[in-house]
DODO-889140 format. One record per residue (C-alpha): residue number from 0; x, y, z negated. Coordinates in pm, whole numbers, plus 32768, in hexadecimal, padded with zeros to 4 digits. Layout:
<node bati="NUM" x="X" y="Y" z="Z"/>
...
This chain:
<node bati="0" x="D456" y="E71C" z="0C72"/>
<node bati="1" x="D4DA" y="E5E2" z="0D0A"/>
<node bati="2" x="D57C" y="E683" z="0E36"/>
<node bati="3" x="D66A" y="E73B" z="0D4F"/>
<node bati="4" x="D703" y="E602" z="0CAE"/>
<node bati="5" x="D85F" y="E598" z="0D18"/>
<node bati="6" x="D87D" y="E45F" z="0DE5"/>
<node bati="7" x="D9A0" y="E379" z="0E31"/>
<node bati="8" x="DA24" y="E3CD" z="0F92"/>
<node bati="9" x="DB08" y="E2C0" z="1023"/>
<node bati="10" x="DC52" y="E355" z="10AD"/>
<node bati="11" x="DCC3" y="E2BD" z="11F9"/>
<node bati="12" x="DE08" y="E1F4" z="11D5"/>
<node bati="13" x="DEBC" y="E2CC" z="12CF"/>
<node bati="14" x="DE9C" y="E3FB" z="11E4"/>
<node bati="15" x="DF87" y="E439" z="10BE"/>
<node bati="16" x="DEF5" y="E3F0" z="0F76"/>
<node bati="17" x="DFCF" y="E41D" z="0E39"/>
<node bati="18" x="E147" y="E453" z="0E3D"/>
<node bati="19" x="E1E4" y="E330" z="0D82"/>
<node bati="20" x="E321" y="E32D" z="0E54"/>
<node bati="21" x="E475" y="E39E" z="0DDE"/>
<node bati="22" x="E4E0" y="E4FA" z="0E5A"/>
<node bati="23" x="E5A0" y="E4FB" z="0FA2"/>
<node bati="24" x="E717" y="E513" z="0F7E"/>
<node bati="25" x="E7EE" y="E5EA" z="1074"/>
<node bati="26" x="E871" y="E4B0" z="1121"/>
<node bati="27" x="E706" y="E44B" z="1163"/>
<node bati="28" x="E6DE" y="E58C" z="1243"/>
<node bati="29" x="E817" y="E556" z="1304"/>
<node bati="30" x="E7CD" y="E4BD" z="145D"/>
<node bati="31" x="E859" y="E35F" z="1496"/>
<node bati="32" x="E987" y="E357" z="157D"/>
<node bati="33" x="E92E" y="E33A" z="16EC"/>
<node bati="34" x="E992" y="E202" z="17B3"/>
<node bati="35" x="EADC" y="E233" z="1853"/>
<node bati="36" x="EAB8" y="E2DA" z="1998"/>
<node bati="37" x="EB46" y="E249" z="1AD4"/>
<node bati="38" x="EC80" y="E2E9" z="1B55"/>
<node bati="39" x="EC35" y="E40A" z="1C41"/>
<node bati="40" x="ED2E" y="E388" z="1D51"/>
<node bati="41" x="EC6E" y="E243" z="1D80"/>
<node bati="42" x="EB08" y="E258" z="1E09"/>
<node bati="43" x="EA00" y="E176" z="1D7C"/>
<node bati="44" x="E9DD" y="E038" z="1E35"/>
<node bati="45" x="E8D8" y="E044" z="1F52"/>
<node bati="46" x="E7AF" y="DF6A" z="1F2B"/>
<node bati="47" x="E78E" y="DE95" z="2054"/>
<node bati="48" x="E635" y="DE72" z="20E7"/>
<node bati="49" x="E5DC" y="DD17" z="215F"/>
<node bati="50" x="E5EC" y="DD0A" z="22D3"/>
<node bati="51" x="E497" y="DCA5" z="2375"/>
<node bati="52" x="E49B" y="DB48" z="240A"/>
<node bati="53" x="E497" y="DB3D" z="258F"/>
<node bati="54" x="E33A" y="DAF7" z="262B"/>
<node bati="55" x="E3A6" y="D990" z="266E"/>
<node bati="56" x="E3D9" y="D95B" z="24F7"/>
<node bati="57" x="E298" y="DA01" z="2483"/>
<node bati="58" x="E1FC" y="D97C" z="2359"/>
<node bati="59" x="E0E5" y="D877" z="238C"/>
<node bati="60" x="DF80" y="D8DE" z="2363"/>
<node bati="61" x="DF07" y="D8FE" z="21FE"/>
<node bati="62" x="DEAD" y="D7B6" z="2158"/>
<node bati="63" x="DD36" y="D7B1" z="20F6"/>
<node bati="64" x="DC8D" y="D6DA" z="1FFC"/>
<node bati="65" x="DBE2" y="D5B0" z="209B"/>
<node bati="66" x="DA80" y="D614" z="20FE"/>
<node bati="67" x="DACD" y="D782" z="20EB"/>
<node bati="68" x="DA3F" y="D834" z="2226"/>
<node bati="69" x="DB3D" y="D8D2" z="2309"/>
<node bati="70" x="DB30" y="DA5D" z="2304"/>
<node bati="71" x="DAEB" y="DB23" z="243F"/>
<node bati="72" x="DB16" y="DC91" z="245A"/>
<node bati="73" x="DA49" y="DD5F" z="2544"/>
<node bati="74" x="DAC3" y="DEBE" z="2598"/>
<node bati="75" x="D99A" y="DF7B" z="2626"/>
<node bati="76" x="D935" y="E0DC" z="25F4"/>
<node bati="77" x="D7C5" y="E098" z="2635"/>
<node bati="78" x="D70E" y="E04A" z="24F4"/>
<node bati="79" x="D5F5" y="DFA4" z="25D1"/>
<node bati="80" x="D6EC" y="DEC3" z="2676"/>
<node bati="81" x="D791" y="DE64" z="2521"/>
<node bati="82" x="D631" y="DDFA" z="24A9"/>
<node bati="83" x="D5E9" y="DD32" z="25D9"/>
<node bati="84" x="D735" y="DC69" z="25B5"/>
<node bati="85" x="D6E1" y="DC35" z="2444"/>
<node bati="86" x="D585" y="DBA7" z="249D"/>
<node bati="87" x="D613" y="DAD2" z="25B3"/>
<node bati="88" x="D728" y="DA42" z="24EA"/>
<node bati="89" x="D66A" y="DA2A" z="23A2"/>
<node bati="90" x="D61C" y="D8BB" z="23BE"/>
<node bati="91" x="D77D" y="D85C" z="243C"/>
<node bati="92" x="D88B" y="D7D1" z="234E"/>
<node bati="93" x="D95C" y="D919" z="235C"/>
<node bati="94" x="D972" y="DA54" z="2292"/>
<node bati="95" x="D947" y="DB93" z="2359"/>
<node bati="96" x="D9F8" y="DCD4" z="22E8"/>
<node bati="97" x="D983" y="DE09" z="23B0"/>
<node bati="98" x="DA4F" y="DF55" z="23C7"/>
<node bati="99" x="D9FD" y="E087" z="249A"/>
<node bati="100" x="DB66" y="E0CC" z="2516"/>
<node bati="101" x="DC9D" y="E02E" z="259F"/>
<node bati="102" x="DD73" y="E0BB" z="2482"/>
<node bati="103" x="DC8A" y="E01C" z="2380"/>
<node bati="104" x="DC8D" y="DECF" z="2435"/>
<node bati="105" x="DDFA" y="DEC8" z="242D"/>
<node bati="106" x="DE05" y="DF17" z="22A8"/>
<node bati="107" x="DD04" y="DDFE" z="226D"/>
<node bati="108" x="DDC6" y="DD08" z="234E"/>
<node bati="109" x="DEFB" y="DD40" z="227C"/>
<node bati="110" x="DE2F" y="DCFF" z="2142"/>
<node bati="111" x="DD6E" y="DBD0" z="21A4"/>
<node bati="112" x="DE23" y="DB37" z="22D0"/>
<node bati="113" x="DCE4" y="DAE3" z="2395"/>
<node bati="114" x="DCBF" y="D9BB" z="2479"/>
<node bati="115" x="DC2F" y="DA95" z="258D"/>
<node bati="116" x="DC34" y="DC08" z="25DE"/>
<node bati="117" x="DB2B" y="DCAD" z="26C0"/>
<node bati="118" x="DB74" y="DE1A" z="2722"/>
<node bati="119" x="DAA0" y="DF03" z="27F5"/>
<node bati="120" x="DB29" y="DFC4" z="2912"/>
<node bati="121" x="DA57" y="E0FC" z="28EE"/>
<node bati="122" x="DAC0" y="E16A" z="278F"/>
<node bati="123" x="DBDC" y="E245" z="2711"/>
<node bati="124" x="DD0C" y="E16F" z="26E7"/>
<node bati="125" x="DC70" y="E080" z="27E1"/>
<node bati="126" x="DC93" y="DF0E" z="2812"/>
<node bati="127" x="DDCD" y="DF32" z="28DE"/>
<node bati="128" x="DE78" y="DFE3" z="27C5"/>
<node bati="129" x="DDFE" y="DEE5" z="26C1"/>
<node bati="130" x="DE6D" y="DDCD" z="279D"/>
<node bati="131" x="DFBD" y="DE6A" z="27E0"/>
<node bati="132" x="E00A" y="DEA9" z="267E"/>
<node bati="133" x="DFA7" y="DD4E" z="2605"/>
<node bati="134" x="E072" y="DCA0" z="270C"/>
<node bati="135" x="E195" y="DD79" z="26AC"/>
<node bati="136" x="E17F" y="DD18" z="253B"/>
<node bati="137" x="E21F" y="DBC9" z="24F5"/>
<node bati="138" x="E127" y="DB89" z="23D7"/>
<node bati="139" x="DFF6" y="DBC4" z="24BA"/>
<node bati="140" x="E07C" y="DB5A" z="2614"/>
<node bati="141" x="DFE2" y="DA01" z="2609"/>
<node bati="142" x="DE7D" y="DA80" z="25CF"/>
<node bati="143" x="DDA5" y="DA77" z="270B"/>
<node bati="144" x="DD24" y="DBCB" z="277A"/>
<node bati="145" x="DBE6" y="DBED" z="2847"/>
<node bati="146" x="DB95" y="DD46" z="28EF"/>
<node bati="147" x="DA29" y="DDA8" z="28DF"/>
<node bati="148" x="D9B3" y="DE80" z="29F8"/>
<node bati="149" x="D87D" y="DEEF" z="2AC0"/>
<node bati="150" x="D82D" y="DEBE" z="2C3C"/>
<node bati="151" x="D86B" y="E039" z="2C5E"/>
<node bati="152" x="D9C2" y="E025" z="2BAC"/>
<node bati="153" x="DA55" y="DED9" z="2C2D"/>
<node bati="154" x="DB9F" y="DE3F" z="2BBC"/>
<node bati="155" x="DCD3" y="DEBD" z="2C7B"/>
<node bati="156" x="DD6B" y="DD6D" z="2CB1"/>
<node bati="157" x="DECA" y="DDEA" z="2CE9"/>
<node bati="158" x="DEB4" y="DEB2" z="2BA2"/>
<node bati="159" x="DE10" y="DD8D" z="2AE5"/>
<node bati="160" x="DF2C" y="DC9F" z="2B55"/>
<node bati="161" x="E02F" y="DDA4" z="2AFA"/>
<node bati="162" x="DFBB" y="DDBF" z="2996"/>
<node bati="163" x="DF93" y="DC46" z="2970"/>
<node bati="164" x="DE0C" y="DC2C" z="295E"/>
<node bati="165" x="DD89" y="DACC" z="293B"/>
<node bati="166" x="DC3B" y="DB09" z="29D6"/>
<node bati="167" x="DB12" y="DBE8" z="29EC"/>
<node bati="168" x="D9A5" y="DC04" z="2997"/>
<node bati="169" x="D8BC" y="DCD9" z="2A6F"/>
<node bati="170" x="D791" y="DD9D" z="29E9"/>
<node bati="171" x="D674" y="DD4A" z="29F8"/>
<node bati="172" x="D6B3" y="DBE5" z="29A7"/>
<node bati="173" x="D5D6" y="DABB" z="297A"/>
<node bati="174" x="D5E2" y="DA4D" z="2807"/>
<node bati="175" x="D62F" y="D8E8" z="285D"/>
<node bati="176" x="D749" y="D953" z="2941"/>
<node bati="177" x="D7DD" y="DA2E" z="2830"/>
<node bati="178" x="D7CE" y="D90B" z="2735"/>
<node bati="179" x="D874" y="D81E" z="2824"/>
<node bati="180" x="D988" y="D91F" z="287A"/>
<node bati="181" x="D9CF" y="D95C" z="2704"/>
<node bati="182" x="D9D8" y="D7DB" z="26CE"/>
<node bati="183" x="DAD2" y="D7B9" z="27E8"/>
<node bati="184" x="DBD2" y="D88B" z="2726"/>
<node bati="185" x="DB92" y="D80D" z="25C7"/>
């Protein structure tokens, strides 16, 4: 029967095939001498971490290619509100990134260096937290932060000033007012 005939089976390159090498000598089995260890009395030199630049010397905004739309981050825990923002800003010359928490907003901001951050006050790690963390980071301090809030949860002006908020947006909002507010900060 044909199934019993031997076939050529290729052997993968990483598997040994025939032994054509010379036998190993004893010196081949002796480990190579280790690098000379540093004297025990002298500790290894410390690696100096670069010191962060003061806020006044923060790096400039990320340079974008001509015509590249500026990125905006919306930190909002409501999926519905994230969708509304996406619909309202869909025709605008910007790229909207939405995240459901303040911590994720900060991670995203460190990755893409947005032109604008909009952070809701009624989520965990709220807009005050996001704003405070961004303004304390020399790489992000120049980015405007708008606090998103409802009429039932208004902005605490003292607290907003203390964290360095650049403005606010009240929900519910008129779409045209939102677009104008966003354009004001881009």
